C-alpha positions in Angstrom: -13.5 -7.7 14.5 -12.6 -4.6 16.9 -12.1 -1.6 15.0 -9.5 1.3 15.9 -11.4 4.8 17.1 -10.5 8.1 17.3 -12.5 10.2 20.2 -13.0 13.7 19.6 -14.7 16.2 21.9 -17.2 15.3 24.9 -20.4 15.9 25.9 -23.8 14.1 27.7 -24.4 12.6 24.1 -22.6 10.3 22.1 -22.2 10.4 18.0 -20.1 8.2 15.9 -18.8 8.8 12.4 -18.1 5.8 9.7 -15.4 7.3 6.8 -15.6 6.0 3.1 -13.1 3.8 1.2 -9.5 4.8 1.2 -10.3 7.0 4.2 -10.1 6.5 8.1 -11.3 8.0 11.1 -9.1 10.8 11.2 -10.4 12.1 8.4 -13.4 13.2 10.1 -11.3 15.4 12.8 -12.6 19.1 11.4 -16.5 17.7 11.3 -16.1 16.0 14.4 -14.5 18.9 16.7 -17.0 21.2 15.3 -20.0 18.4 16.0 -18.8 18.4 19.5 -18.4 22.0 20.4 -21.7 22.5 18.0 -23.9 20.3 19.7 -22.4 19.0 22.8 -21.4 15.8 21.6 -18.2 12.7 22.3 -17.5 11.7 18.7 -16.3 8.3 18.1 -14.7 8.0 14.6 -13.9 4.3 13.7 -11.1 3.1 11.1 -12.9 0.7 8.7 -11.3 -2.7 8.7 -8.2 -2.7 6.3 -7.9 1.3 7.1 -5.9 3.4 9.3 -4.9 1.5 12.4 -7.8 -1.6 12.2 -6.4 -4.5 11.2 -5.9 -5.7 7.6 -8.2 -9.0 6.8 -8.8 -11.7 4.7 -12.1 -10.6 3.2 -14.1 -7.3 3.1 -17.3 -8.2 2.5 -20.1 -6.1 3.2 -21.5 -8.5 6.1 -17.9 -8.2 7.4 -18.1 -4.2 7.8 -21.3 -4.7 9.3 -20.6 -6.9 11.9 -17.8 -4.7 12.8 -19.5 -1.9 13.6 -22.2 -3.9 15.6 -18.8 -5.5 17.5 -17.0 -2.2 18.3 -19.7 0.7 18.7 -22.5 1.1 21.9 -26.0 0.6 21.0 -28.5 3.8 21.4 -25.9 6.0 19.9 -27.8 9.8 19.8 -26.4 10.0 16.4 -24.8 8.1 14.1 -23.2 9.0 10.5 -22.1 7.3 7.8 -20.2 8.4 4.4 -20.0 6.9 1.0 -19.1 3.0 2.2 -19.3 3.6 5.7 -22.7 5.2 4.8 -23.4 1.7 3.4 -21.9 -0.3 6.2 -24.4 2.2 8.5 -27.4 1.1 6.5 -26.6 -2.6 7.0 -25.9 -2.5 10.6 -28.5 0.5 11.7 -30.9 -2.2 13.1 -28.6 -3.5 15.5 -27.3 -0.5 16.7 -30.4 1.6 16.8 -29.2 4.8 17.1 -31.7 7.6 17.9 -30.8 9.4 14.6 -28.8 8.3 11.2 -27.3 10.6 8.8 -26.4 8.9 5.7 -23.5 11.4 3.6 -23.7 10.5 -0.6 -23.8 6.7 0.4 -23.1 3.8 -1.3 -27.1 2.2 -1.1 -27.5 2.3 -5.1 -24.1 1.9 -6.9 -25.5 1.2 -10.9 -22.8 -0.6 -12.7 -25.2 -1.0 -15.5 -24.2 0.7 -19.2 -25.0 4.4 -17.8 -23.0 3.9 -14.4 -20.1 1.8 -15.1 -18.3 4.4 -14.2 -19.0 4.3 -10.5 -17.7 1.1 -10.3 -14.2 2.6 -10.7 -14.5 5.0 -7.6 -12.8 2.3 -5.2 -9.6 2.8 -7.5 -9.5 6.5 -8.6 -10.9 7.5 -5.2 -7.5 7.3 -3.8 -6.1 9.2 -6.5 -9.0 12.3 -6.5 -7.9 12.1 -3.1 -4.6 12.7 -3.2 -5.0 15.6 -5.7 -7.8 16.9 -3.4 -5.0 17.0 -0.5 -2.3 18.5 -2.7 -4.6 21.3 -4.8 -8.1 22.0 -3.4 -7.8 25.1 -1.7 -11.0 24.3 0.4 -9.1 21.3 2.5 -7.6 23.1 5.2 -3.7 22.4 5.8 -3.9 19.8 8.4 -6.8 18.1 6.5 -4.8 17.9 3.5 -1.7 15.7 6.1 -4.7 13.7 7.3 -5.9 12.5 3.3 -2.6 11.8 2.6 -1.8 9.8 5.6 -5.3 8.0 5.2 -4.6 7.0 1.5 -1.3 5.5 2.3 -2.7 3.7 5.4 -5.8 1.4 3.5 -5.9 -2.1 1.6 -6.0 -1.2 -2.0 -6.1 -5.2 -2.1 -10.4 -4.7 -1.3 -11.2 -2.1 -4.0 -12.9 -4.2 -6.8 -14.2 -6.9 -4.3 -16.0 -3.9 -2.4 -17.2 -2.4 -5.3 -18.6 -5.6 -7.1 -20.6 -6.0 -3.8 -21.5 -2.6 -4.1 -23.0 -3.0 -7.0 -24.6 -6.4 -6.6 -25.9 -6.0 -3.3 -27.5 -2.5 -3.5 -30.0 -1.5 -0.8 -33.5 -2.5 -1.9 -35.5 1.1 -0.6 -37.8 0.6 2.7 -39.1 2.7 5.5 -36.1 3.9 8.2 -35.4 1.4 10.4 -34.8 4.8 12.8 -35.3 8.5 12.0 -32.8 8.8 8.8 -31.5 11.8 6.7 -29.6 11.1 3.7 -27.4 13.9 2.2 -26.7 13.8 -1.7 -23.8 15.9 -2.9 -25.2 17.8 -5.9 -22.0 17.4 -7.5 -21.8 13.4 -7.1 -23.5 10.9 -9.3 -23.3 8.1 -6.5 -27.3 8.5 -5.8 -29.7 8.5 -8.5 -32.8 11.1 -8.2 -35.5 7.9 -8.8 -33.6 6.1 -5.9 -34.2 9.0 -3.8 -37.7 9.9 -4.4 -38.6 6.6 -3.3 -37.0 7.3 -0.2 -38.6 10.1 0.6 -41.9 8.4 -0.5 -40.9 5.8 2.3 -40.3 8.5 5.3 -36.9 9.2 4.7 -35.7 13.1 5.3 -33.7 13.8 1.7 -31.5 16.7 1.3 -28.7 18.2 -1.1 -25.9 19.4 -0.3 -23.5 21.8 -3.0 -20.6 20.0 -2.7 -18.5 17.4 -4.2 -18.6 13.7 -3.0 -16.2 14.6 0.0 -18.7 17.5 1.5 -17.6 16.5 5.4 -13.7 17.6 4.1 -14.8 20.6 2.1 -17.2 22.2 3.7 -17.8 21.0 7.3 -19.1 23.9 9.1 -22.0 24.4 5.8 -22.9 20.8 6.3 -23.4 21.0 10.2 -25.8 24.0 9.8 -27.7 22.1 7.0 -28.0 19.2 9.6 -28.8 21.5 12.7 -32.4 20.5 13.2 -32.1 16.9 13.1 -29.3 17.0 15.7 -31.9 18.2 17.9 -29.7 20.4 20.2 -29.6 24.5 19.6 -26.2 25.2 17.9 -23.7 27.2 20.0 -21.4 29.5 18.5 -18.5 28.8 16.8 -15.3 30.1 18.2 
């Protein structure tokens, strides 16, 4: 499936950003515009299948999200960034996309739905409710971001929720050496990634970082998040306007 793409900024380098469940490419706007200005990049923000302006589908398997990215995005991107479900889709597609750098923001690589982590399976159901609350009450989300949050949570196929959650639980990513230079960022106020899993990734050559934020880090703290990633984006940052 060819996915809808929102394009932000311009530059000689190209980045792609991939949202999580119930989101859309428009949720990246604040982050993408700062990324473009700070690092001279054209930013491509996809809408995953069943989200935003992309088509709805009969199936929402992890392999479908993977193939959609391969069918839509160019190979050899300078940077590919995935958040939550988008991080999982990127991890599955990264060998084919072959970006110069992959960055995973609190990705759904190790969703544990055992007795200690059963609540994680409810995220695809409760996540949109959390997003809606953020869009109304969280002072860290600017007014334009709140409008985009409300629009995104209205424009996704809720029928995918439990199926995606079950697949994430059943098909966790086994730690291995990264296919391309890779950075993974855990939100300190999220339980999506466990410390032993991150320690294993670090031992295999992943660049593992923590960021003081809730799961929606690119929405809540786009400028601070970019500052954390400056060194792996390989371009001396420009002053923000």
